[in-house]
Structures are given as C-alpha cells and as structure tokens.
C-alpha positions in Angstrom: 158.2 136.5 93.2 160.7 134.6 91.0 161.9 131.1 91.8 165.4 130.0 90.8 166.7 126.5 91.0 169.8 124.7 89.8 170.2 121.0 89.0 172.3 120.5 92.1 170.2 122.6 94.5 166.8 121.7 93.2 166.2 119.0 95.8 167.9 120.6 98.8 167.1 124.3 98.4 164.5 126.5 96.8 166.0 129.9 95.7 163.5 132.7 95.2 163.6 136.4 94.7 161.1 138.7 96.3 161.2 142.4 95.3 164.7 142.0 94.1 165.9 140.4 97.3 167.2 136.8 97.2 165.9 134.2 99.6 166.7 130.5 100.1 164.3 127.9 101.5 165.7 124.6 102.7 164.1 121.6 101.2 166.1 118.8 102.9 166.9 118.0 106.5 170.6 118.6 106.1 170.0 122.1 104.6 168.5 123.3 107.9 170.2 125.6 110.3 170.1 124.6 114.0 167.5 127.3 114.7 165.3 126.1 111.8 165.6 122.5 112.9 164.5 123.3 116.5 161.6 125.3 115.2 160.5 122.6 112.7 160.9 120.0 115.5 158.4 121.9 117.6 155.9 122.1 114.7 156.2 118.4 114.3 155.5 117.8 118.0 152.3 119.8 117.5 151.5 117.9 114.4 151.9 114.6 116.2 149.6 115.9 118.9 146.9 116.7 116.4 147.3 120.5 116.9 148.5 121.2 113.4 147.8 119.9 109.9 150.3 119.1 107.2 149.6 122.5 105.5 149.9 124.3 108.9 153.4 122.8 109.4 154.6 123.7 105.9 153.1 127.2 106.0 154.5 128.1 109.4 157.9 126.7 108.4 158.0 128.9 105.3 156.9 132.0 107.2 159.6 131.4 109.8 162.4 130.9 107.4 161.4 134.0 105.3 160.9 135.9 108.6 157.5 137.2 107.5 155.2 139.0 110.0 151.8 139.1 108.3 150.6 141.7 110.9 152.9 144.3 109.2 151.8 143.5 105.7 149.4 146.1 104.1 145.9 144.7 103.5 146.2 145.4 99.8 149.2 143.0 99.6 147.9 140.2 101.8 146.1 138.2 99.2 149.2 138.2 96.8 151.5 137.2 99.6 149.1 134.5 100.7 149.1 133.1 97.2 152.9 133.2 97.0 153.2 131.4 100.4 150.8 128.7 99.2 153.0 128.1 96.1 156.1 128.0 98.2 154.8 125.7 100.9 153.7 123.2 98.2 157.3 123.0 97.1 158.5 122.0 100.5 158.6 118.2 100.2 161.2 116.9 102.7 159.1 117.0 105.8 156.5 114.5 105.0 156.0 111.3 103.0 152.6 109.9 101.8 151.9 106.4 102.9 149.6 104.1 100.9 148.3 100.6 101.6 151.2 98.1 101.2 149.4 95.9 98.8 148.8 98.7 96.4 152.2 100.4 96.9 154.2 97.2 96.2 152.6 96.9 92.7 153.6 100.4 91.6 156.5 101.1 89.3 159.7 102.6 90.8 159.1 105.9 88.9 155.5 106.3 90.1 156.6 105.4 93.7 159.1 108.2 93.6 156.5 110.7 92.6 153.6 109.4 94.7 155.8 109.4 97.8 155.8 113.2 97.9 152.9 114.3 95.7 149.2 113.7 96.4 147.6 111.5 93.6 145.2 114.3 92.6 148.2 116.3 91.3 149.8 113.4 89.4 149.1 112.7 85.7 145.9 110.7 85.1 146.7 107.0 84.6 145.0 103.8 85.7 147.6 103.4 88.5 147.1 107.0 89.7 143.3 106.6 89.7 143.7 103.6 92.1 145.9 105.7 94.4 143.3 108.5 94.4 140.6 106.1 95.6 142.7 104.4 98.4 143.1 105.5 102.0 146.5 107.3 102.0 147.9 109.5 104.7 150.9 111.8 105.5 153.7 110.6 107.8 156.7 112.5 109.0 159.8 111.7 106.9 162.1 111.6 109.9 164.9 109.4 108.6 168.2 111.0 107.9 171.9 110.9 108.7 172.9 114.4 109.8 173.9 116.1 113.0 171.7 119.2 112.9 172.5 120.4 116.4 176.3 120.1 116.5 176.5 122.2 119.7 174.0 123.1 122.4 174.6 125.9 124.9 173.5 125.8 128.5 174.1 129.2 130.1 177.7 129.8 129.4 178.6 126.2 128.8 178.8 124.8 125.3 178.4 121.0 124.9 179.6 119.4 121.6 177.5 116.6 120.3 178.3 113.4 118.3 179.3 113.7 114.7 177.9 112.1 111.6 179.7 112.1 108.2 178.4 110.8 104.9 181.0 112.2 102.5 181.7 110.0 99.5 178.8 107.8 100.5 180.8 106.5 103.5 179.1 106.6 106.8 181.0 107.4 110.0 180.1 108.7 113.4 181.9 109.5 116.6 179.3 107.6 118.6 180.6 104.6 120.5 178.8 101.3 120.9 178.0 101.9 124.6 177.0 105.5 124.0 174.6 104.4 121.2 173.1 101.6 123.3 172.6 103.9 126.3 171.0 106.6 124.0 168.6 104.2 122.3 167.5 102.9 125.7 166.6 106.5 126.6 164.9 107.0 123.3 162.8 103.9 123.8 161.6 105.2 127.1 160.8 108.8 126.1 157.4 107.9 124.7 156.1 107.1 128.1 158.5 109.1 130.2 159.4 112.6 128.9 161.6 113.2 131.9 164.2 111.1 130.1 164.8 113.8 127.5 167.6 115.6 129.6 169.3 112.2 130.1 169.3 111.5 126.4 170.8 114.9 125.7 173.5 114.4 128.4 174.3 111.0 126.9 174.8 112.5 123.4 176.5 115.8 124.3 179.7 115.4 126.4 182.9 117.4 126.8 185.4 114.6 126.2 184.8 111.0 125.4 181.7 109.1 126.7 180.9 108.4 130.3 177.5 107.1 131.5 178.3 108.4 134.9 178.9 111.9 133.6 175.6 111.8 131.8 173.7 110.8 135.0 175.6 113.3 137.1 174.8 116.2 134.7 171.1 115.5 134.0 170.1 118.5 136.1 172.3 120.7 133.9 170.6 119.6 130.7 167.1 119.8 132.3 167.7 123.6 132.1 167.5 123.5 128.3 164.2 124.5 126.6 161.9 121.6 125.9 162.0 122.5 122.2 165.8 121.9 122.1 165.5 118.6 124.0 162.8 117.4 121.6 165.0 118.4 118.7 167.9 116.4 120.1 165.6 113.4 120.4 164.3 113.8 116.8 167.8 114.1 115.3 169.0 111.0 117.1 165.9 109.0 116.3 166.3 109.9 112.6 169.8 108.6 112.6 168.7 105.3 114.3 166.0 104.9 111.6 168.5 105.6 108.9 170.9 103.0 110.2 168.3 100.3 110.3 166.4 101.1 107.1 168.9 102.7 104.7 172.1 100.8 105.3 173.3 97.2 105.2 173.0 97.1 109.0 169.2 96.6 108.4 169.7 92.8 108.8 170.4 93.5 112.5 166.8 94.5 113.0 164.2 91.8 113.1 161.8 92.5 110.3 159.0 90.8 112.1 158.9 93.6 114.7 157.0 96.1 112.6 155.3 97.6 115.7 158.8 98.1 117.2 159.9 100.1 114.2 156.8 102.4 114.5 157.5 102.9 118.1 161.2 103.5 117.6 162.2 100.4 119.6 165.4 99.9 117.6 167.9 98.8 120.2 167.6 95.4 118.5 169.5 93.6 121.2 172.7 95.7 120.7 173.2 95.8 124.4 173.5 92.1 124.6 176.0 92.3 121.7 178.5 94.1 123.9 178.6 91.1 126.3 178.6 88.6 123.4 181.6 90.2 121.7 183.4 90.4 125.0 182.9 86.7 125.5 184.1 86.1 122.0 187.5 87.7 122.8 187.1 91.2 121.5 188.0 92.7 124.8 186.4 93.3 128.2 183.0 95.0 128.5 184.6 98.4 128.7 186.8 97.9 125.6 183.9 96.6 123.5 181.7 99.5 124.6 184.4 101.9 123.5 184.4 100.6 120.0 183.2 103.0 117.3 179.6 102.3 116.5 180.2 101.5 112.9 182.9 99.0 113.7 180.7 97.4 116.3 177.7 97.1 113.9 180.0 95.6 111.2 181.1 92.9 113.6 177.6 92.1 114.6 176.5 92.0 111.0 179.2 89.6 110.0 178.4 87.4 113.0 174.7 87.3 111.9 175.6 86.5 108.3 178.0 83.7 109.5 175.2 82.3 111.7 172.8 82.2 108.8 175.3 80.4 106.6 176.1 77.9 109.4 172.4 77.1 109.9 172.1 76.6 106.1 175.1 74.3 106.0 173.4 72.3 108.7 170.5 71.8 106.3 168.1 73.9 108.4 165.0 74.9 106.6 164.8 78.6 105.5 161.5 78.9 107.5 163.4 77.9 110.6 166.3 80.2 109.9 163.8 83.1 109.4 162.2 82.3 112.7 165.5 82.2 114.6 167.0 85.3 113.0 164.0 87.4 112.2 165.2 87.9 108.6 162.8 87.7 105.7 163.2 85.0 103.0 164.7 87.3 100.4 167.5 88.5 102.7 168.3 84.9 103.8 168.5 83.8 100.1 170.9 86.6 99.4 173.1 85.6 102.3 173.3 81.9 101.4 
C-alpha cells in the first residue's frame, strides 16, 4: 500500500494505492459523499449509544469507503490487510476531537493545542506539557461542527426534495435558510433528544419544493416518515453541525449566552431567535411574515448589531461590566472588545 498526499489535499483527503489501484479516503466532513455521510452518521449514533468505540467507528468507516469485504480476503492476506487498515484508520482525524480539562487546556501553546486536539498525548513528542496531558483525564468527543450541506437532496419514492444550501466560498458564509425556517428547525432539533418522532418534521422543515412553509412541513410529515431512520438522523446531524458552526465559529457567537454551557452540550441553540422575529417586527422591519422571510444571515446580522448597540448603550449609562454581563450573557472579554 502506498500513500500519496499533496499540500492542498493532505487535510481533506488521503490518497492511497493498493495493488496499483488508486483510492481516496475523505478526511473532512465536506469531502464526504451523501452515502458516506449517512453511513458515518449511523456509526456515530451507535458510538453515542455506547455500542462502538472510537476505533470501531474509524475502522468501519475506512472499510465502508474502500468497499472491503473481509470474508472474501484469503487467510494468508488478512494480517497484512488488518495492519494496513489500522494505519489508515489512524490517519482519519476529522471525526473526533480529544477533550482535556479546561484548566490544563487553556495553558497550552496554540501549536500544541492544534496537535493535541487530534492526536493522543502518548503519540506526541515527549515534553513537560505533553507529560501533563498524558496524566490527565481526557476523552474523545465527536467533532460535529461544520458548515456544509452534505445531503443536498433526499429522495422519497419517486419524489426528490431539495434541501437548504450553505456556501462558504471566499470565506463568505451564505445560506438559503430563512429566519423562520431556521427558528422552526432549531425548535425541532431541541426536542429530538427526548422525542425522536420529531425527526420527520425536522426533515420536512429543511427540505421543501419551493420557498418555506411551516404548514407544508406539518402537512407532509407522514411523507418524510417513510425515509430510513439513518437518513433522518443524518439530516439532523448536518443541521446540528451548522447550528454549532454559526454559534462557535462566526461573529454571531455573541448571540449565544456563554453562561449556558449545558445548553450548548444539549444543542439548545435557538438563543431566543424566535423572540427576535417579533422584536424586529415591532422595530419596523416589517410584519411577522416579512421578518420571517429574511435570509438567516441578514437576520442574524441585525440581531448582532442590536446586541452590540445595547451593550454600548448600557456602557454609556455607566453600567458596571458585571451588570452588563449578567443582562447580556456575554463574557467580560467580549464586552471589553465591544465597548
């Protein structure tokens, strides 16, 4: 087995050659095909349920992508193939992050953080910092935070439903999601943890033939309920990843109250955006329907500006930073940057 990489593709794909035949292993979320994403989503459901380990997920993912059926492999080759699979699965880094105690993590250099996020301490160069990492209680967590539409279309029988779009070209984020569609979808997402029957409604909310209609979503729930559970789970994972991306990787992060750490872990990320529709309507941006039809990015930009203006107004009124933090949910550093 030969492994080939290029500077550009090194992080997103792993190109290999087996017996003269080229293969390509995706090593980023946006490099996955729809089928690969649905399969990986199913593996992660089993991982979350405690049925699979990190190694199990990586191994099964590699075997699936390479389309290997070990039952057809001659016994004399199985050990060699197993060794090669182990090497390959160790190269797949996009699925999981490694989480360390915050107190230790915050004291690491940026360079070491980058390495330790994806590589277990036992495989890192031996330094005093790394030795501390080796002794601490670290764990793997799913790295489900990305901005990509990995299921652009889903098919139900003979009907194809087109989903929302996400574009990050030239580092500019855009999406076809409207404010109301996003709010309705996040409300579904928030309830799925306790009520899995909401999965078809989430899919119906995100995949519509023309424009967004809450009524259409509710009227067609039964149609989406015909989809395989694996596809519905993948729809939820993809949207959840985008929500996390918006509120952890963009300047919209100030719309999420940092004090609600448990909410982030449980994907409770609607952050009062539903109330924002009514607030903007009262502020003269249009009626409820008009505001709901705003593009999501425009809607978030307005809410962000209003929050920044509110912080500056409170500061001008000589309100203490501790009081501003309590009212807005922002941390001290963010408030200092705003004022």
